[in-house]
N, C-alpha and C positions, 0 to 999 in steps of 0.2 A: 836572554830567554824571556824575562818579564815583559818585554816590549812585543813579544809574539802572542801573549795571551789575550784572549777576548772574553767578554762577559758571556756566561752561558745562557742567560735570559735577558730580554729587552725590558724596558720600563713597564710596558703593559703586561707582559707575562709575570714580571716581578710583583706587581700589584695585585694581580689575581692569585698568585701563589701565596702571597700574605693573607689574603682572605681565606683561601682554601686551608692554610695552616690553622687559622682560628677556628674555622668550621670543624675541621678534622679533630682538633683537640677536644671538642665538645662531643663529637660522635664516634670517637674510637677508631677512626680511619686515618690514613697517612697519605699526604700529598707527595707527588713526585713532578719533576719538570723534565720536559723533552724525553718523553718515552716513545721509543720507535713503535709504530703501529704493529708491526710483526712480533714484537716482544710483548704486546698486551692482548692481541687477538691471534689465535691459531689460524693461519692462512694455508698451511699445508693440506692438500687434499680438498680445499674449499670449493674448487670448480670456478674460481673467479678467472677472468681473462688474464692472459700474460701481462698486459700492460698495468692492470690493478695489482697484480701480484708484485711486479717490480716496484710500483709505487709504495706499496705496504712495507717492502723491504728498506726503503730509503726515507719515507716520510715519518714524522713524528706527531704525537699530541703535545700541544704546548704544555698542558698540565694533566695529570692523571691522579685520581683519588683511588686509593686501594683499600679494600676491605678484606681481611683474612688472606692477605698476600694475592688477591685477584683484583684485577681492574673493576672498578665500581662505576666510575664516572669520569668521562674524557671531556676536556675543555680545550677548544681550539679558539684562539683569539685572531 
């Protein structure tokens, strides 16, 4: 099973996440990695095209900073 596991973030994403962790510690926010767009932004009833809706269901932000359990800053590398 161990040979089937893959890293969750690449080197660049990991480096930015480390910076985000340091900034978040000082600002009372919390960093997350690979958060799906549809989990951070309400897309239901938004009126966006079907193709964008499907994209939002499958794509993710590389890093997301949360404040009060709400998305505050999205980072895409």
